C-alpha positions as CSV (number, residue, x, y, z in Angstrom):
1,X,-51.3,-90.8,-144.2
2,X,-54.8,-89.6,-143.6
3,X,-57.1,-90.7,-146.4
4,X,-60.8,-89.9,-146.9
5,X,-61.1,-86.8,-144.8
6,X,-64.5,-86.3,-146.3
7,X,-67.2,-88.8,-145.6
8,X,-70.4,-89.7,-147.4
9,X,-72.3,-90.0,-144.1
10,X,-75.9,-88.9,-143.9
11,X,-76.1,-88.1,-147.6
12,X,-79.1,-85.9,-148.3
13,X,-80.0,-85.9,-144.6
14,X,-79.7,-83.4,-141.8
15,X,-77.3,-83.4,-138.8
16,X,-78.1,-81.2,-135.8
17,X,-75.1,-79.9,-133.8
18,X,-75.9,-78.5,-130.3
19,X,-73.1,-76.3,-128.9
20,X,-71.8,-75.9,-125.4
21,X,-72.0,-73.2,-122.8
22,X,-70.8,-69.8,-123.9
23,X,-70.4,-70.9,-127.5
24,X,-72.6,-70.6,-130.6
25,X,-73.6,-72.2,-133.8
26,X,-70.8,-70.2,-135.5
27,X,-68.0,-72.2,-133.7
28,X,-65.4,-74.2,-135.5
29,X,-66.9,-77.6,-134.8
30,X,-70.0,-77.4,-137.0
31,X,-67.9,-75.9,-139.8
32,X,-65.6,-78.9,-139.6
33,X,-68.5,-81.3,-139.4
34,X,-69.9,-79.7,-142.6
35,X,-66.5,-80.0,-144.3
36,X,-66.1,-83.6,-143.3
37,X,-69.7,-84.6,-144.3
38,X,-70.3,-82.4,-147.4
39,X,-73.3,-84.5,-148.5
40,X,-75.2,-83.8,-145.3
41,X,-76.7,-80.5,-144.1
42,X,-75.3,-79.5,-140.7
43,X,-77.7,-77.4,-138.6
44,X,-76.1,-75.4,-135.8
45,X,-78.5,-72.9,-134.1
46,X,-77.5,-70.4,-131.5
47,X,-79.1,-71.5,-128.2
48,X,-81.0,-69.0,-126.0
49,X,-79.4,-68.2,-122.7
50,X,-82.3,-69.4,-120.6
51,X,-82.4,-73.2,-120.6
52,X,-86.1,-73.9,-121.0
53,X,-86.2,-71.6,-124.0
54,X,-83.2,-73.4,-125.4
55,X,-84.8,-76.8,-124.9
56,X,-88.2,-75.7,-126.4
57,X,-86.4,-74.3,-129.4
58,X,-84.5,-77.5,-129.9
59,X,-87.6,-79.7,-129.6
60,X,-89.4,-77.5,-132.2
61,X,-86.4,-77.6,-134.5
62,X,-86.2,-81.4,-134.3
63,X,-89.9,-81.7,-135.1
64,X,-89.5,-79.4,-138.1
65,X,-86.2,-80.5,-139.6
66,X,-86.2,-84.2,-138.7
67,X,-82.4,-84.6,-138.3
68,X,-81.0,-88.1,-138.7
69,X,-78.5,-87.6,-135.9
70,X,-77.9,-85.1,-133.1
71,X,-74.4,-84.3,-131.8
72,X,-74.2,-82.4,-128.5
73,X,-71.1,-81.2,-126.8
74,X,-70.9,-80.4,-123.0
75,X,-74.0,-78.4,-122.3
76,X,-75.3,-79.3,-125.7
77,X,-74.9,-83.0,-124.8
78,X,-77.1,-82.4,-121.8
79,X,-79.8,-80.9,-124.0
80,X,-79.3,-83.6,-126.7
81,X,-80.1,-86.3,-124.2
82,X,-83.6,-84.9,-123.8
83,X,-84.3,-84.8,-127.6
84,X,-85.7,-88.3,-127.6
85,X,-86.6,-90.5,-130.5
86,X,-83.5,-89.6,-132.6
87,X,-80.0,-91.1,-132.7
88,X,-77.7,-88.8,-130.6
89,X,-74.1,-88.6,-129.7
90,X,-73.4,-86.9,-126.4
91,X,-69.7,-85.7,-126.2
92,X,-68.6,-85.0,-122.6
93,X,-72.2,-84.2,-121.6
94,X,-72.6,-81.7,-118.7
95,X,-75.5,-83.3,-116.9
96,X,-74.6,-81.5,-113.7
97,X,-74.3,-78.2,-115.5
98,X,-75.0,-75.9,-112.6
99,X,-72.2,-77.4,-110.6
100,X,-69.9,-77.3,-113.5
101,X,-70.6,-73.6,-114.1
102,X,-70.3,-72.8,-110.4
103,X,-66.9,-74.5,-110.2
104,X,-65.3,-73.6,-113.5
105,X,-67.0,-70.3,-114.5
106,X,-68.4,-68.6,-111.5
107,X,-71.0,-65.8,-111.3
108,X,-70.6,-62.6,-113.3
109,X,-70.1,-61.5,-116.9
110,X,-69.6,-64.2,-119.5
111,X,-68.3,-63.4,-123.0
112,X,-69.2,-65.7,-125.8
113,X,-66.4,-67.6,-127.4
114,X,-67.9,-67.2,-130.8
115,X,-70.0,-64.6,-132.6
116,X,-73.8,-65.1,-132.5
117,X,-76.3,-64.3,-135.2
118,X,-78.2,-62.0,-132.8
119,X,-75.1,-59.9,-132.2
120,X,-75.1,-60.5,-128.5
121,X,-71.5,-60.7,-127.2
122,X,-71.9,-61.2,-123.4
123,X,-74.4,-62.0,-120.7
124,X,-74.5,-62.3,-116.9
125,X,-74.4,-65.6,-115.2
126,X,-76.5,-65.0,-112.0
127,X,-77.7,-67.2,-109.2
128,X,-81.1,-67.2,-110.8
129,X,-79.7,-68.5,-114.1
130,X,-77.7,-71.2,-112.3
131,X,-81.0,-72.3,-110.6
132,X,-82.6,-72.5,-114.0
133,X,-79.8,-74.8,-115.2
134,X,-80.2,-76.9,-112.2
135,X,-83.9,-77.3,-112.8
136,X,-83.5,-78.1,-116.5
137,X,-81.1,-81.0,-115.7
138,X,-84.0,-82.7,-113.7
139,X,-85.4,-83.5,-117.1
140,X,-82.5,-85.7,-118.1
141,X,-82.9,-89.5,-118.3
142,X,-86.7,-89.5,-118.5
143,X,-87.5,-92.5,-120.6
144,X,-84.0,-93.8,-120.6
145,X,-85.2,-97.2,-119.6
146,X,-87.0,-97.6,-122.8
147,X,-85.3,-100.2,-125.0
148,X,-85.6,-98.1,-128.2
149,X,-84.0,-95.1,-126.4
150,X,-81.1,-97.3,-125.3
151,X,-80.3,-97.9,-129.0
152,X,-80.4,-94.2,-129.8
153,X,-78.0,-92.7,-127.3
154,X,-74.2,-92.9,-127.4
155,X,-71.8,-91.1,-124.9
156,X,-68.3,-90.1,-125.9
157,X,-66.1,-89.3,-122.9
158,X,-62.6,-87.8,-123.1
159,X,-60.1,-89.7,-120.9
160,X,-58.4,-86.4,-120.1
161,X,-61.5,-84.3,-119.5
162,X,-60.8,-82.1,-116.4
163,X,-64.0,-80.2,-116.5
164,X,-66.9,-82.6,-116.7
165,X,-67.0,-86.1,-115.1
166,X,-70.4,-87.6,-115.9
167,X,-69.5,-90.9,-117.5
168,X,-70.5,-92.9,-114.3
169,X,-73.8,-91.1,-114.3
170,X,-74.3,-91.8,-118.0
171,X,-73.6,-95.5,-117.4
172,X,-76.3,-95.7,-114.7
173,X,-78.8,-94.9,-117.5
174,X,-77.3,-96.0,-120.8
175,X,-75.3,-98.8,-122.2
176,X,-73.2,-97.1,-124.9
177,X,-70.4,-95.2,-123.1
178,X,-67.3,-94.9,-125.2
179,X,-64.0,-93.5,-124.0
180,X,-61.7,-91.5,-126.4
181,X,-58.3,-90.1,-126.0
182,X,-59.0,-86.4,-125.6
183,X,-59.9,-83.5,-123.3
184,X,-63.2,-81.7,-122.8
185,X,-63.3,-79.6,-126.0
186,X,-63.5,-81.2,-129.4
187,X,-60.7,-80.6,-131.9
188,X,-60.1,-81.7,-135.5
189,X,-58.2,-84.8,-134.3
190,X,-61.0,-86.0,-132.1
191,X,-63.6,-85.2,-134.7
192,X,-61.7,-87.3,-137.3
193,X,-60.5,-90.2,-135.2
194,X,-63.2,-90.6,-132.5
195,X,-66.5,-89.0,-133.6
196,X,-66.4,-89.9,-137.3
197,X,-66.0,-93.7,-136.7
198,X,-69.0,-93.6,-134.5
199,X,-71.1,-91.5,-136.9
200,X,-70.1,-93.9,-139.6
201,X,-71.6,-96.8,-137.7
202,X,-74.8,-94.9,-137.0
203,X,-75.1,-94.0,-140.6
204,X,-74.4,-97.6,-141.6
205,X,-77.1,-98.9,-139.3
206,X,-79.6,-96.4,-140.5
207,X,-78.9,-97.1,-144.2
208,X,-78.6,-100.8,-143.8
209,X,-75.4,-100.7,-146.0
210,X,-72.9,-103.5,-145.3
211,X,-69.2,-102.7,-145.6
212,X,-66.3,-105.1,-146.1
213,X,-64.9,-106.6,-142.9
214,X,-61.3,-106.3,-141.8
215,X,-60.0,-108.3,-138.9
216,X,-56.9,-107.0,-137.1
217,X,-55.2,-109.8,-135.1
218,X,-53.5,-108.9,-131.8
219,X,-50.2,-110.2,-133.2
220,X,-50.2,-107.1,-135.4
221,X,-51.8,-104.7,-133.0
222,X,-50.4,-102.1,-130.6
223,X,-52.9,-99.8,-128.9
224,X,-50.9,-96.6,-129.7
225,X,-49.0,-94.8,-132.5
226,X,-49.3,-96.0,-136.1
227,X,-51.5,-99.0,-135.3
228,X,-54.1,-97.0,-133.5
229,X,-54.0,-94.3,-136.2
230,X,-54.4,-97.0,-138.9
231,X,-57.4,-98.6,-137.3
232,X,-59.2,-95.3,-137.1
233,X,-58.5,-94.6,-140.7
234,X,-59.6,-98.1,-141.8
235,X,-62.9,-97.6,-139.9
236,X,-63.8,-94.8,-142.3
237,X,-64.4,-97.4,-145.1
238,X,-64.5,-100.8,-143.4
239,X,-66.0,-102.7,-140.5
240,X,-62.9,-103.3,-138.4
241,X,-62.7,-105.9,-135.6
242,X,-59.9,-106.7,-133.2
243,X,-59.1,-110.5,-132.8
244,X,-57.2,-112.0,-130.0
245,X,-56.7,-115.5,-128.4
246,X,-58.7,-116.3,-125.2
247,X,-55.5,-116.2,-123.2
248,X,-54.7,-112.7,-124.1
249,X,-56.3,-109.4,-123.0
250,X,-55.7,-106.7,-125.6
251,X,-56.8,-103.1,-124.8
252,X,-57.9,-101.5,-128.1
253,X,-58.1,-97.8,-127.1
254,X,-59.8,-97.1,-130.4
255,X,-63.4,-96.0,-130.9
256,X,-63.3,-98.1,-134.1
257,X,-63.0,-101.3,-132.1
258,X,-65.8,-100.3,-129.6
259,X,-67.8,-103.5,-129.1
260,X,-66.0,-105.1,-132.0
261,X,-63.6,-107.5,-130.5
262,X,-63.5,-111.2,-131.2
263,X,-61.8,-113.8,-129.0
264,X,-60.8,-117.0,-130.7
265,X,-57.8,-119.3,-131.5
266,X,-59.4,-120.5,-134.7
267,X,-58.8,-117.8,-137.3
268,X,-60.1,-120.1,-140.1
269,X,-63.6,-119.8,-138.6
270,X,-63.7,-116.0,-139.0
271,X,-66.1,-114.8,-141.7
272,X,-64.9,-111.6,-143.3
273,X,-63.0,-110.1,-146.2
274,X,-59.5,-109.3,-144.9
275,X,-57.4,-110.6,-142.0
276,X,-54.3,-108.6,-140.9
277,X,-51.8,-110.5,-138.8
278,X,-48.1,-110.6,-138.1
279,X,-46.2,-113.7,-139.3
280,X,-46.5,-116.2,-136.5
281,X,-46.3,-120.0,-136.3
282,X,-48.9,-122.5,-134.9
283,X,-51.8,-120.6,-136.5
284,X,-54.5,-121.6,-139.0
285,X,-54.6,-118.1,-140.5
286,X,-53.6,-119.5,-143.9
287,X,-57.0,-121.2,-144.0
288,X,-58.9,-117.9,-143.6
289,X,-61.3,-117.7,-146.6
290,X,-60.7,-114.0,-147.3
291,X,-57.5,-112.1,-148.1
292,X,-54.7,-112.4,-145.5
293,X,-52.2,-109.6,-145.1
294,X,-49.0,-110.1,-143.1
295,X,-47.7,-107.0,-141.4
296,X,-43.9,-107.2,-141.6
297,X,-43.8,-109.1,-144.8
298,X,-42.1,-107.6,-147.9
299,X,-45.4,-106.3,-149.3
300,X,-46.6,-104.8,-145.9
301,X,-43.5,-103.8,-144.0
302,X,-45.3,-101.0,-142.2
303,X,-48.8,-99.8,-141.4
304,X,-48.2,-97.2,-144.1
305,X,-48.0,-100.0,-146.6
306,X,-51.3,-101.5,-145.2
307,X,-53.1,-98.1,-145.5
308,X,-51.8,-97.6,-149.1
309,X,-53.1,-101.0,-150.0
310,X,-56.6,-100.3,-148.7
311,X,-56.6,-96.8,-150.1
312,X,-56.1,-98.3,-153.6
313,X,-59.0,-100.7,-153.0
314,X,-61.2,-97.7,-152.4
315,X,-63.5,-99.4,-149.8
316,X,-63.8,-102.7,-151.8
């Protein structure tokens, strides 16, 4: 069950999407973003071929439109990092773009993956253009040591990306590097289950809105299949945390749990609205002051039952 495929994120605000190399603002990604966030206005310009022109255009656009968040993919992630002073999500950013193009594309004619507003369908990738891309990447990470900038920048890195490998470079400069199960290109699954949970947290921070808290205990958690899917769906409406005892190391593998793990044996000390556990002895879970749900009990035999319960609550 996939509930709430539309999100009230950035309502009345603007979201800037910066596309990757050889793509355009008419790609499927900004269309899906607009469908998923219908209350926001998604801006997706076609970037000029020459990188300095593209960067100048983006800086002017940010100054004029004042977007609340910028999402950049691949080459767009490289540009987005330079658009300082705004919350930005860099998805598999191609910081070493010239080397990526030299290795994966090569010199010669490049045909755009998507139509462009100017009608241009192809261009030539030359040595001179590669040098321009190399020069533009020298502008990355200026000001990254500023504390405010550290809070603005988030990197999403596909664990199966075979084209760009810049997570170590990103970690040298920024704190918020987040792995997700995916490849280099975004698809609707990654948008829904990895990007949207992060955008929800950014929107929540900007608006100051507090959401109900759901703790998922490790006794009920498996970092794959239905449990992983359920955690991502719950994160659309709730603040979800993974709880485990100090003696147990539990990999979450969910963007929803990024930096939201709690280690404790005393479940009664947790302050929140809901606690999801499996039935297990020698626990003080019954003393949790919120609502406790037991996965495997008659009312919640499966994760599907858990999701149905929260769907009926409607975010309460």
